[in-house]
C-alpha positions in Angstrom: 19.4 12.7 37.7 16.4 15.0 38.3 18.0 16.3 41.5 21.2 16.9 39.8 19.4 18.7 36.9 17.5 20.9 39.6 20.9 21.7 41.3 22.6 22.7 38.0 19.7 24.9 37.1 19.8 26.6 40.6 23.4 27.3 40.2 22.9 28.8 36.7 20.2 31.1 38.3 22.3 32.2 41.0 25.7 32.7 39.5 25.5 32.7 35.7 24.1 35.1 33.1 21.7 33.5 30.7 19.0 34.6 28.0 16.8 31.7 28.9 14.3 30.9 31.8 16.1 27.6 32.4 13.4 26.4 34.7 10.9 26.6 31.9 12.5 26.2 28.6 13.8 22.7 27.6 15.7 23.2 24.4 15.1 19.5 23.4 11.3 19.8 24.1 10.5 21.4 20.8 12.7 18.7 19.0 11.0 15.9 20.8 7.5 17.2 20.3 7.7 17.7 16.5 9.6 14.2 16.3 6.8 12.7 18.3 4.0 14.2 16.0 5.9 13.0 12.9 6.3 9.6 14.3 2.7 9.2 15.2 1.6 10.3 11.7 3.9 7.7 10.3 2.8 4.7 12.3 -0.7 6.1 12.2 -1.2 5.7 15.9 -1.7 8.9 17.9 -2.5 7.1 21.3 0.3 9.0 22.9 -1.8 12.2 22.5 -5.0 10.7 24.0 -4.9 13.3 26.9 -5.5 16.2 24.5 -8.8 16.7 22.9 -8.6 16.5 19.0 -10.3 19.8 18.9 -7.5 21.3 21.0 -4.6 19.8 19.3 -5.3 20.8 15.9 -1.6 19.8 15.1 -2.7 16.1 14.9 -5.0 16.8 12.0 -2.2 18.8 10.2 0.4 16.3 10.5 -1.9 13.5 9.4 -2.9 15.6 6.3 0.8 16.5 5.4 1.7 12.8 5.6 -1.2 11.8 3.2 -0.6 14.6 0.9 3.1 14.4 0.9 5.6 16.9 2.4 5.8 15.7 5.9 9.3 16.6 6.2 8.5 20.3 5.1 5.8 20.5 7.9 8.1 19.0 10.5 11.0 21.3 9.8 9.1 24.6 9.4 7.0 23.9 12.6 10.4 23.1 14.5 12.1 26.3 12.9 9.0 28.3 14.2 9.1 26.8 17.7 12.9 27.4 18.0 12.6 30.9 16.9 9.8 31.6 19.2 11.7 30.4 22.2 14.8 32.1 21.1 16.8 28.9 21.1 18.2 30.0 17.7 17.6 32.8 15.1 18.3 33.4 11.5 22.1 34.0 12.1 22.5 30.3 13.0 19.4 28.5 12.2 18.6 27.7 8.4 15.9 26.0 6.5 17.1 23.6 3.6 15.4 21.9 0.7 16.9 19.4 -1.4 17.1 15.5 -1.3 18.5 12.7 0.7 20.9 10.0 -0.5 21.1 6.9 1.5 23.5 4.0 0.7 22.6 0.6 2.1 24.9 -1.2 4.3 27.2 -4.0 2.7 25.7 -7.4 3.1 22.1 -6.0 3.5 19.2 -7.6 1.3 18.4 -4.1 -0.1 22.0 -3.5 -1.1 21.8 -6.7 -3.2 18.8 -5.4 -5.0 19.8 -1.7 -5.4 22.7 0.2 -3.8 20.9 3.1 -2.6 17.6 5.3 -2.3 17.2 8.9 -3.1 14.3 11.1 -2.4 13.2 14.9 -1.8 13.6 16.1 1.5 13.6 19.1 3.9 15.4 19.8 7.2 16.9 22.6 9.2 20.5 23.3 10.3 21.8 25.1 13.4 25.3 26.3 13.3 25.8 24.2 10.2 24.6 20.9 11.9 21.7 18.9 10.7 18.5 18.8 12.7 16.0 16.4 11.3 12.8 15.6 13.1 11.3 13.7 10.1 14.0 11.3 9.2 11.8 8.5 10.5 10.1 8.5 7.0 13.1 6.3 6.1 12.5 4.0 9.1 12.0 1.1 6.8 15.4 1.3 5.5 17.0 1.6 9.0 15.1 -1.6 10.3 13.1 0.1 13.1 9.6 1.5 14.1 11.3 3.4 17.0 11.0 7.2 17.4 14.2 8.9 16.4 15.6 12.0 15.0 18.9 13.7 13.9 20.7 16.4 15.8 23.9 16.7 14.2 25.5 13.4 13.4 23.9 11.8 10.3 23.2 8.1 10.1 25.9 6.0 8.4 25.2 6.1 4.7 23.0 8.9 4.7 23.8 12.3 3.0 21.8 15.6 2.5 22.0 17.5 -0.6 20.3 20.6 -1.3 20.3 24.5 -0.9 19.8 27.0 2.0 16.5 28.7 1.7 15.9 32.4 2.1 15.0 33.2 5.8 11.3 34.1 5.1 10.7 30.8 3.3 9.9 28.7 6.5 7.7 31.4 7.9 5.9 31.6 4.4 5.1 27.9 4.8 4.1 28.5 8.7 1.8 31.4 7.5 -0.1 29.1 5.0 -0.4 26.4 7.6 -1.7 28.7 10.2 -4.3 30.2 7.8 -5.4 26.8 6.9 -6.1 26.1 10.6 -7.9 29.3 11.1 -5.2 31.5 12.6 -4.9 35.1 11.6 -1.3 35.4 12.6 1.8 33.4 12.5 2.6 34.4 16.1 -0.8 33.4 17.5 -0.4 30.0 15.8 3.2 29.3 17.2 2.1 30.4 20.7 -0.5 27.7 20.8 1.6 25.0 19.2 4.2 26.0 21.8 1.7 25.5 24.5 0.8 22.1 23.2 4.4 21.0 23.2 4.6 21.5 26.8 2.0 18.7 27.3 3.2 15.6 29.0 1.4 12.3 29.0 0.3 11.3 32.6 
């Protein structure tokens, strides 16, 4: 598979016009990084990031705090929004930040369904071209019966619905600005550049 991917990238570089440096940017990388941060915070196990010093990866401290204080879905969504914007994967024309609530109906025959039919809670997510992208859906992992890392890119889980409103374009960056200032960064761009660097790390 790695050989095939390399050949495809070489073909792109030679014959196709593209706005990305395909040898450097993996569009899924940002989603996987934010999803992994979220998952580690939820299960309270950050061993995956043992290769990065806690001083260097301040995102570990941030995601822990947002999980404790509440609003982990906000942190995950705006962080992903910032990374995708920085890497020019998408922009305001196609990518939107949403706030509202989730509505999950339990499957027929399941034990929770016998006790109460559904669960509802506040939630935040982003969309690209109208399709939901949610790196923090693992907050509902106990309802799905798994502790495995997973995220939503387009198709929602059966029984799950999102309801809410599309925020103004500056709202996610207002969140990022507040997060960056709290971590000691003067500018949003400086903060996102460092986060983007950290997202490239791979566990050896």
